[in-house]
Backbone as numpy.savetxt, mean C-alpha at the origin, in Angstrom:
# Nx Ny Nz CAx CAy CAz Cx Cy Cz
1.11 13.92 21.36 2.48 13.34 20.71 2.57 13.00 18.74
2.81 13.67 18.06 2.65 13.36 16.75 2.91 11.78 16.43
2.28 11.73 15.47 2.09 10.48 15.28 3.25 9.96 13.88
4.23 10.51 14.18 5.31 9.99 12.97 7.10 9.44 13.32
6.84 8.77 15.12 7.46 8.25 15.28 7.93 7.16 14.70
9.13 7.12 13.55 9.50 5.87 12.94 10.60 5.68 12.78
11.05 4.74 13.24 12.65 4.09 13.29 13.16 4.56 11.65
14.29 5.14 11.97 14.61 6.04 10.66 16.25 5.20 10.48
16.23 4.86 9.44 17.66 4.01 8.82 17.82 5.06 7.36
19.06 5.82 7.62 19.36 6.82 6.68 19.94 6.19 5.52
19.97 6.73 4.03 20.68 6.20 3.43 19.88 5.80 2.61
19.26 6.34 1.11 17.73 5.62 0.08 18.59 4.27 -0.33
20.20 4.30 -0.58 21.11 3.60 -1.19 20.96 2.36 -0.32
20.81 2.42 0.35 20.86 0.71 1.70 20.08 1.02 0.95
18.45 1.42 1.63 17.14 1.21 1.34 17.28 0.62 0.19
17.49 0.49 -1.24 17.33 0.45 -2.50 17.23 -1.03 -2.29
18.57 -1.28 -1.13 19.08 -2.88 -1.89 18.64 -3.79 -0.87
17.72 -3.24 0.12 17.37 -4.05 1.07 15.94 -4.47 -0.13
15.10 -3.28 -0.47 14.07 -3.49 -1.46 14.43 -4.74 -2.54
15.15 -4.25 -3.65 15.48 -5.30 -4.73 16.21 -6.67 -4.23
16.40 -6.56 -3.31 16.94 -8.23 -2.66 15.50 -9.34 -2.31
14.46 -8.39 -1.41 13.15 -9.11 -0.94 12.12 -8.13 -0.57
11.24 -8.76 -0.45 9.65 -9.18 -0.22 8.72 -9.49 0.51
8.00 -9.04 1.21 6.64 -9.94 2.63 5.61 -10.23 1.09
4.88 -11.45 1.73 3.78 -11.55 1.10 2.60 -10.94 1.48
1.50 -10.19 -0.09 0.73 -9.24 0.36 -0.62 -9.42 1.50
-1.03 -11.32 1.55 -2.06 -11.49 2.84 -1.50 -12.34 3.11
-2.70 -12.57 4.13 -3.10 -13.95 3.94 -4.41 -14.16 3.64
-4.68 -14.99 2.51 -6.38 -15.47 2.12 -6.77 -16.75 3.38
-7.67 -17.13 2.79 -8.79 -17.31 4.01 -8.31 -18.72 4.81
-7.50 -19.10 3.72 -6.30 -20.50 4.80 -5.41 -19.85 5.55
-5.44 -18.71 5.79 -3.99 -18.03 6.90 -2.83 -18.30 6.48
-2.35 -18.54 4.73 -1.61 -19.40 4.68 -0.84 -17.64 3.63
0.63 -17.17 3.98 1.47 -16.76 2.95 1.38 -17.06 2.20
0.97 -16.05 0.85 2.16 -16.51 -0.54 2.35 -15.10 -1.00
3.52 -15.48 -2.04 3.68 -14.43 -2.62 4.30 -15.00 -4.18
4.43 -14.03 -4.63 4.73 -14.08 -6.53 5.34 -14.73 -6.84
5.96 -15.54 -8.21 6.59 -16.78 -8.61 8.21 -16.10 -8.68
9.15 -16.46 -8.19 10.39 -16.06 -8.25 10.57 -14.62 -7.73
9.12 -14.20 -6.82 10.12 -13.26 -5.44 10.02 -13.69 -4.22
11.51 -13.46 -3.99 12.04 -13.81 -2.51 11.58 -13.60 -1.38
11.18 -14.14 -0.50 10.67 -13.57 0.58 11.37 -13.42 1.31
11.61 -12.53 2.14 12.87 -12.87 3.74 12.63 -13.30 4.83
11.31 -13.40 5.41 11.10 -14.05 6.71 9.19 -14.16 6.56
9.24 -14.27 7.58 7.75 -13.88 8.47 7.94 -13.03 9.51
9.05 -12.66 9.81 9.20 -11.65 11.17 8.88 -10.74 10.38
8.24 -9.53 11.17 7.39 -8.38 10.08 8.40 -7.18 10.91
9.34 -5.93 10.47 9.04 -4.73 11.31 8.04 -4.14 11.76
8.11 -4.45 12.68 6.83 -2.89 13.39 7.21 -2.18 14.15
6.21 -0.95 14.47 6.45 0.01 15.01 6.28 -0.03 16.41
7.06 -0.03 17.31 7.16 0.28 18.82 5.77 1.49 19.27
5.02 2.28 18.33 4.44 3.37 18.76 3.28 2.64 19.33
2.20 2.35 19.81 1.33 2.30 20.09 -0.22 2.83 18.68
-0.66 1.63 18.63 -1.44 2.19 17.84 -2.55 3.28 17.97
-3.23 3.94 18.98 -3.61 4.95 19.53 -3.07 6.30 19.15
-1.73 6.12 19.06 -0.84 7.36 18.79 -0.71 6.49 17.16
0.04 6.35 16.81 -0.16 6.29 15.27 -1.71 6.56 14.14
-2.77 6.94 15.35 -3.91 6.99 14.50 -4.55 8.57 15.07
-3.58 9.15 15.95 -4.03 10.39 16.16 -4.12 11.38 15.02
-4.77 11.94 15.53 -5.65 13.09 13.95 -4.24 14.12 13.35
-3.87 14.09 12.13 -3.11 14.74 11.94 -3.11 16.54 11.69
-2.74 17.33 12.12 -2.91 18.68 11.81 -3.04 19.59 10.39
-1.91 18.88 10.39 -1.09 19.42 8.61 -1.11 18.61 7.85
-2.30 17.83 6.82 -2.21 16.83 5.69 -0.32 17.09 4.91
-0.19 16.63 4.13 1.21 16.86 3.62 1.55 15.95 2.41
0.23 14.96 2.57 0.47 13.97 0.87 -0.65 14.51 -0.07
-0.47 14.79 -1.60 -1.39 14.76 -2.44 -2.49 13.55 -2.64
-3.22 13.43 -3.78 -4.33 13.04 -3.55 -4.01 11.52 -4.65
-3.94 10.33 -4.32 -3.48 9.15 -5.32 -4.46 9.47 -6.51
-5.78 9.85 -6.54 -6.65 8.99 -7.49 -7.55 10.42 -7.42
-8.25 10.64 -8.27 -8.97 11.40 -8.70 -10.64 11.39 -7.26
-10.85 11.99 -6.81 -12.56 12.82 -6.04 -11.77 11.19 -5.18
-10.38 10.89 -4.39 -9.78 10.11 -3.18 -10.95 10.00 -2.31
-11.63 10.85 -1.78 -12.02 10.65 -0.58 -13.59 10.10 -0.67
-14.32 10.31 -1.97 -15.09 9.90 -2.19 -15.44 8.29 -2.50
-14.38 8.20 -2.26 -14.00 6.59 -3.77 -13.93 5.50 -1.91
-13.81 6.12 -1.06 -13.34 5.22 0.43 -14.57 4.84 0.94
-15.21 3.57 0.47 -16.28 3.62 0.46 -16.44 1.54 1.36
-15.47 1.02 1.11 -15.69 -0.39 1.44 -14.01 -0.81 2.44
-13.11 -0.57 2.23 -11.75 -0.89 3.24 -11.61 0.26 3.60
-11.86 0.07 4.81 -11.12 1.56 5.43 -9.84 0.79 6.58
-9.38 1.61 6.60 -7.19 1.61 7.26 -7.94 0.52 9.15
-7.69 -0.70 8.96 -7.78 -1.90 10.65 -9.08 -1.93 10.36
-9.88 -1.93 9.47 -11.10 -3.00 9.05 -10.58 -4.06 9.74
-11.80 -5.00 10.02 -11.27 -6.47 10.22 -11.66 -7.18 9.50
-11.48 -7.62 8.37 -11.69 -8.05 7.02 -11.74 -9.90 7.27
-13.11 -10.59 7.07 -13.23 -12.22 6.68 -14.20 -12.37 5.71
-14.06 -13.03 5.10 -14.85 -13.43 3.82 -16.04 -13.26 4.43
-16.83 -14.02 5.19 -18.13 -13.92 5.44 -18.99 -12.45 5.98
-18.00 -11.72 6.08 -18.43 -10.31 6.46 -17.45 -9.29 6.32
-16.98 -9.31 4.86 -16.61 -8.70 4.26 -17.66 -7.28 3.68
-17.20 -6.39 3.22 -18.14 -6.02 2.02 -17.87 -6.12 1.01
-16.77 -6.87 0.53 -16.79 -6.98 -1.24 -16.63 -8.06 -0.83
-17.69 -8.64 -2.12 -18.66 -9.63 -2.66 -17.45 -10.77 -2.70
-17.49 -11.99 -2.44 -16.81 -13.23 -2.84 -14.98 -13.18 -2.30
-15.17 -12.02 -1.53 -13.83 -12.06 -0.79 -13.05 -13.19 -0.40
-11.54 -13.08 -0.17 -10.63 -14.32 -0.36 -9.76 -14.12 1.09
-10.30 -12.61 1.98 -8.89 -12.59 2.80 -9.20 -12.37 4.27
-8.91 -12.61 5.07 -8.65 -13.09 6.14 -7.80 -11.44 6.88
-8.17 -11.37 8.17 -7.40 -10.25 8.70 -7.34 -9.11 9.25
-6.86 -7.60 9.49 -6.72 -6.36 9.72 -6.30 -5.95 8.54
-7.09 -4.96 8.15 -6.85 -4.07 6.90 -5.47 -2.80 6.76
-4.61 -3.36 6.66 -3.31 -2.06 6.75 -3.23 -1.66 5.53
-4.44 -0.65 4.90 -4.24 0.27 4.22 -5.36 1.27 3.55
-5.54 1.62 2.55 -7.33 2.12 2.60 -7.15 1.82 0.85
-8.92 1.49 0.83 -9.24 1.13 -1.10 -9.68 2.63 -1.02
-9.56 2.14 -2.36 -9.92 3.61 -3.20 -10.81 2.65 -4.38
-12.17 2.56 -4.43 -13.03 2.11 -5.49 -13.08 3.36 -6.44
-13.56 2.27 -7.90 -14.09 2.74 -9.03 -15.14 2.67 -9.18
-15.50 3.34 -10.27 -17.43 3.13 -10.15 -17.22 2.54 -11.87
-18.84 1.64 -11.59 -19.16 0.89 -13.18 -18.65 1.85 -14.47
-18.99 3.08 -14.55 -18.79 3.99 -15.78 -17.20 3.51 -15.77
-15.77 3.71 -14.89 -14.44 3.41 -15.15 -14.27 1.75 -14.86
-15.09 0.96 -15.73 -14.43 -0.23 -15.66 -14.03 -0.36 -16.37
-14.00 0.25 -17.96 -13.40 0.32 -19.20 -12.59 1.62 -19.68
-12.46 2.23 -18.65 -11.54 2.87 -18.65 -9.79 3.51 -18.00
-9.28 3.82 -18.01 -7.79 4.22 -17.91 -8.17 5.26 -16.52
-7.80 4.79 -14.89 -7.92 5.53 -13.73 -6.78 5.63 -13.80
-5.98 6.68 -13.58 -4.66 6.96 -13.16 -4.21 7.28 -12.16
-3.26 6.78 -11.23 -2.61 6.97 -10.56 -1.39 7.44 -9.93
-1.46 8.79 -9.06 -0.58 9.68 -8.66 0.27 9.64 -7.63
1.53 9.45 -7.57 2.35 9.64 -6.42 1.84 10.39 -5.25
1.88 10.00 -4.25 1.21 10.97 -3.33 2.56 12.00 -2.37
3.37 11.73 -2.71 5.05 12.37 -1.78 6.18 11.95 -2.98
7.06 12.66 -2.21 8.63 13.18 -3.36 9.49 12.14 -2.82
10.13 11.06 -3.85 10.42 10.42 -3.32 10.87 9.45 -4.36
12.09 8.55 -4.50 12.44 7.56 -5.39 11.25 6.06 -5.64
11.25 5.82 -6.76 10.49 4.16 -7.09 11.58 3.30 -6.24
10.81 2.68 -5.75 11.84 1.50 -5.43 12.05 0.22 -6.40
10.32 -0.20 -6.04 9.85 -1.06 -7.08 8.88 -1.08 -7.81
8.76 -2.22 -8.92 7.09 -2.05 -9.20 7.33 -3.75 -10.21
6.47 -4.67 -9.41 6.07 -6.15 -9.65 5.10 -7.04 -9.12
5.27 -7.54 -9.98 4.06 -8.39 -9.55 3.45 -9.31 -7.92
2.84 -9.51 -7.04 2.74 -10.31 -6.43 0.92 -10.49 -5.83
1.18 -12.12 -5.23 -0.41 -12.63 -5.63 -1.01 -12.15 -4.47
-2.10 -11.55 -4.49 -3.02 -10.95 -3.93 -3.26 -9.00 -4.53
-2.75 -8.34 -5.52 -1.69 -7.29 -6.09 -2.02 -7.14 -7.31
-2.01 -8.63 -7.90 -1.67 -8.81 -9.67 -0.27 -7.51 -9.39
-0.22 -6.38 -10.47 0.61 -5.21 -9.96 0.70 -4.38 -9.51
2.02 -3.51 -8.98 2.27 -2.92 -7.73 3.93 -2.12 -7.53
3.02 -0.83 -7.10 4.57 0.17 -7.19 4.88 0.21 -5.56
6.04 0.77 -5.28 6.96 0.86 -3.93 7.56 2.42 -3.88
6.99 2.96 -3.33 8.59 4.21 -3.22 8.30 4.70 -2.03
9.80 4.83 -1.97 10.25 5.78 -0.53 9.90 7.39 -0.49
9.43 7.35 0.55 9.07 9.03 1.14 9.42 9.59 2.54
9.45 10.62 2.59 9.37 10.83 3.89 8.57 11.30 4.70
8.28 11.79 5.72 7.25 12.02 7.04 7.83 12.73 7.62
7.99 14.32 8.06 7.99 14.63 8.92 9.73 14.56 9.43
10.15 13.79 8.11 11.87 13.74 8.30 11.72 12.03 8.47
10.92 11.26 8.18 11.25 9.91 8.99 10.65 9.09 7.54
11.52 8.42 7.23 11.16 7.48 5.91 9.94 6.56 6.17
9.16 6.46 5.52 7.82 5.62 5.14 8.10 5.00 3.28
7.48 3.90 3.65 7.47 3.00 2.49 5.98 2.94 1.99
5.60 3.49 0.67 3.93 3.80 0.14 3.98 2.42 -1.03
2.73 2.04 -0.61 1.83 0.67 -1.85 1.10 0.96 -2.90
1.54 1.39 -3.64 -0.11 1.41 -4.66 -0.01 -0.08 -5.68
-1.60 -0.61 -5.17 -1.59 -1.89 -5.11 -2.65 -1.81 -6.47
-3.04 -3.19 -7.08 -3.92 -3.43 -8.04 -3.56 -2.77 -9.40
-2.44 -2.18 -9.84 -1.82 -1.70 -10.85 -1.67 -2.34 -12.47
-1.78 -1.87 -13.28 -1.13 -2.45 -14.72 -0.04 -2.16 -14.61
1.18 -3.12 -14.25 2.44 -3.53 -14.18 2.89 -3.06 -15.18
2.22 -3.77 -16.39 2.82 -2.67 -17.51 3.19 -1.50 -17.76
1.58 -1.19 -17.54 1.90 0.44 -17.84 2.28 1.18 -16.38
3.16 1.01 -15.71 3.60 2.07 -14.57 4.46 2.54 -15.11
4.82 3.40 -15.25 5.74 4.48 -16.46 7.27 4.55 -15.51
7.20 4.67 -14.41 8.25 5.29 -13.56 9.62 3.82 -13.71
10.72 4.39 -13.43 11.68 2.84 -13.02 12.43 2.77 -11.99
12.51 1.94 -11.46 13.29 2.21 -9.96 14.80 2.92 -9.83
14.40 3.31 -8.86 15.64 4.42 -8.77 15.16 6.01 -9.42
14.44 5.95 -9.96 13.40 7.28 -10.83 12.80 8.28 -9.30
13.46 9.19 -9.07 12.80 9.99 -7.87 11.63 10.85 -9.00
10.59 10.77 -7.94 9.03 11.29 -8.19 8.67 12.40 -7.59
7.92 13.22 -8.17 7.36 14.25 -7.53 6.01 14.16 -6.63
5.57 14.40 -5.97 3.79 14.26 -5.54 3.32 15.31 -6.69
2.51 14.21 -6.88 1.77 14.47 -8.24 1.79 13.75 -9.44
2.98 12.92 -9.48 4.04 12.79 -10.76 2.89 11.12 -11.32
2.87 11.29 -12.20 2.30 10.33 -12.68 2.61 8.81 -12.80
2.27 7.80 -11.92 2.76 6.63 -12.04 1.83 5.24 -12.94
0.94 5.26 -13.50 0.07 4.35 -14.20 -1.10 4.12 -13.96
-1.38 3.72 -14.31 -2.88 3.23 -14.72 -3.33 1.85 -13.57
-4.69 2.15 -12.65 -4.74 0.50 -12.50 -5.46 -0.43 -12.99
-4.42 -1.45 -12.64 -5.45 -2.94 -13.45 -6.86 -3.28 -13.99
-7.26 -4.05 -14.55 -8.24 -4.26 -15.34 -8.62 -5.02 -14.10
-10.35 -4.49 -13.79 -10.67 -5.25 -12.73 -10.75 -7.50 -13.30
-10.70 -8.47 -12.14 -11.02 -9.34 -12.55 -10.45 -10.12 -13.19
-9.03 -9.38 -13.36 -8.21 -10.09 -14.43 -6.40 -10.20 -14.03
-5.18 -11.03 -14.47 -4.65 -11.16 -14.11 -3.88 -10.09 -13.22
-4.42 -8.87 -13.90 -3.45 -7.73 -14.21 -3.53 -6.79 -12.56
-4.88 -7.59 -11.73 -5.19 -7.01 -10.41 -5.06 -8.35 -9.48
-4.77 -9.74 -10.15 -5.13 -10.91 -9.48 -6.30 -11.36 -9.27
-7.09 -11.35 -10.41 -8.09 -11.66 -10.22 -9.55 -10.39 -8.91
-9.15 -9.36 -8.39 -10.19 -9.00 -7.55 -10.02 -7.88 -8.37
-11.34 -6.90 -7.38 -12.21 -5.52 -8.52 -11.11 -4.83 -8.75
-11.86 -3.91 -9.60 -10.94 -2.69 -9.67 -10.91 -1.42 -8.85
-9.67 -1.28 -8.20 -9.69 -0.43 -6.54 -7.80 -0.43 -6.81
-7.71 0.71 -6.26 -6.70 1.04 -6.04 -6.22 0.65 -4.29
-5.06 -0.05 -3.58 -4.56 0.08 -2.40 -3.50 0.75 -2.14
-3.98 1.22 -1.13 -2.83 2.72 -0.86 -2.15 2.21 1.06
-1.29 1.59 0.36 -0.51 1.55 2.06 0.70 2.16 2.12
0.70 2.82 3.72 2.01 3.40 4.25 2.57 2.86 5.34
3.60 2.20 4.97 4.46 1.21 5.91 5.50 2.49 6.38
5.49 1.92 7.81 5.99 2.81 8.83 8.07 2.40 8.47
8.68 3.60 8.82 9.93 2.87 8.74 10.54 2.37 6.95
11.52 1.32 7.03 11.98 1.16 5.98 12.29 -0.48 5.77
11.43 -0.76 6.17 11.62 -2.34 6.14 10.17 -2.70 5.38
10.57 -3.22 4.12 10.03 -3.86 3.06 8.80 -4.83 3.73
7.94 -4.38 3.62 6.34 -5.29 4.05 5.29 -4.98 3.05
4.59 -6.18 2.10 3.81 -5.23 0.97 2.62 -6.23 1.64
2.43 -6.55 2.80 1.05 -7.51 3.12 -0.42 -5.85 2.86
-1.04 -6.50 2.78 -2.27 -5.66 2.48 -3.11 -6.09 4.02
-3.02 -7.60 5.00 -3.45 -7.50 6.22 -2.36 -8.19 6.84
-3.14 -7.81 8.21 -2.19 -8.85 9.26 -3.12 -9.05 9.95
-2.43 -10.10 10.91 -3.53 -11.05 11.77 -3.40 -10.77 13.16
-2.75 -9.59 13.50 -3.69 -9.19 15.02 -3.17 -7.60 14.69
-4.04 -7.22 15.84 -4.07 -5.80 15.42 -2.73 -5.11 16.66
-2.06 -6.00 16.96 -0.12 -4.84 17.80 0.42 -4.96 16.09
0.19 -5.76 15.29 0.59 -5.32 13.99 0.79 -4.23 13.16
-1.02 -3.90 12.81 -1.26 -2.94 12.57 -0.14 -1.72 12.60
-0.19 -1.13 13.94 1.26 0.17 14.12 2.23 -0.13 13.30
2.14 -1.21 12.08 3.42 -1.12 11.65 2.70 -0.14 10.58
1.58 0.36 10.11 1.43 0.95 9.39 0.75 2.34 9.59
0.49 3.27 9.13 -0.56 4.70 9.06 -1.77 4.58 7.89
-2.59 5.59 8.80 -4.16 5.47 8.41 -3.53 6.95 7.06
-3.61 6.46 5.94 -2.81 7.50 4.72 -3.83 8.95 4.75
-5.47 8.52 5.02 -6.34 9.29 5.05 -6.31 11.00 5.42
-5.95 10.42 6.83 -5.69 12.23 7.54 -4.13 12.94 6.91
-3.43 12.27 6.15 -2.24 13.00 5.89 -2.86 13.54 4.40
-3.99 13.33 3.72 -3.89 12.87 2.56 -4.67 14.62 2.48
-4.14 15.51 1.03 -4.89 17.14 1.09 -4.93 17.03 -0.21
-6.34 17.50 -0.63 -6.64 17.55 -2.31 -5.66 18.77 -2.80
């Protein structure tokens, strides 16, 4: 079975209406309390998750169809992969503050890139839903895309919010510039290292969490790496 059986809700207009009214918290810090950005409404702690088993969601993809979000993308995945269980005591990131299963892929930057612009590009065709600030991310952008005709929501996290160029409802093509990563350990990244967190949420539900607390929830997201094509 292909790993693309996603709950479909037709109509970008309806989807954008939901996106503009509510988002979920980014993650669960070490005290396991969900946090959200100031003045950003939270719908509830009930998350729309897929009924597709995790094993099927992680099934190998035969034909990658997404573009790369960042240069040398595959070489940058060195710390947090999709589905990795993370705790401050065992995390591959020093002084990490998060707990849970990582539902994205982290693309790291090099020491030489600490003071240079690192550009982030759209991995697929589809409109920008929103660009906002959230605790745990700093700046982030959300894009609505399709995967074999089914809706997914792509999250680009830890970006310089002021440098995200497209506006909500602007239609992006794969490879279009979205913006640049935020400065590491600054308010632009909410105090974390300079890197890209790329998450792909199944369906049209808006859930911007970077971590979940149970393995069953992981199936609400997709491991984006098998879908990326240079």
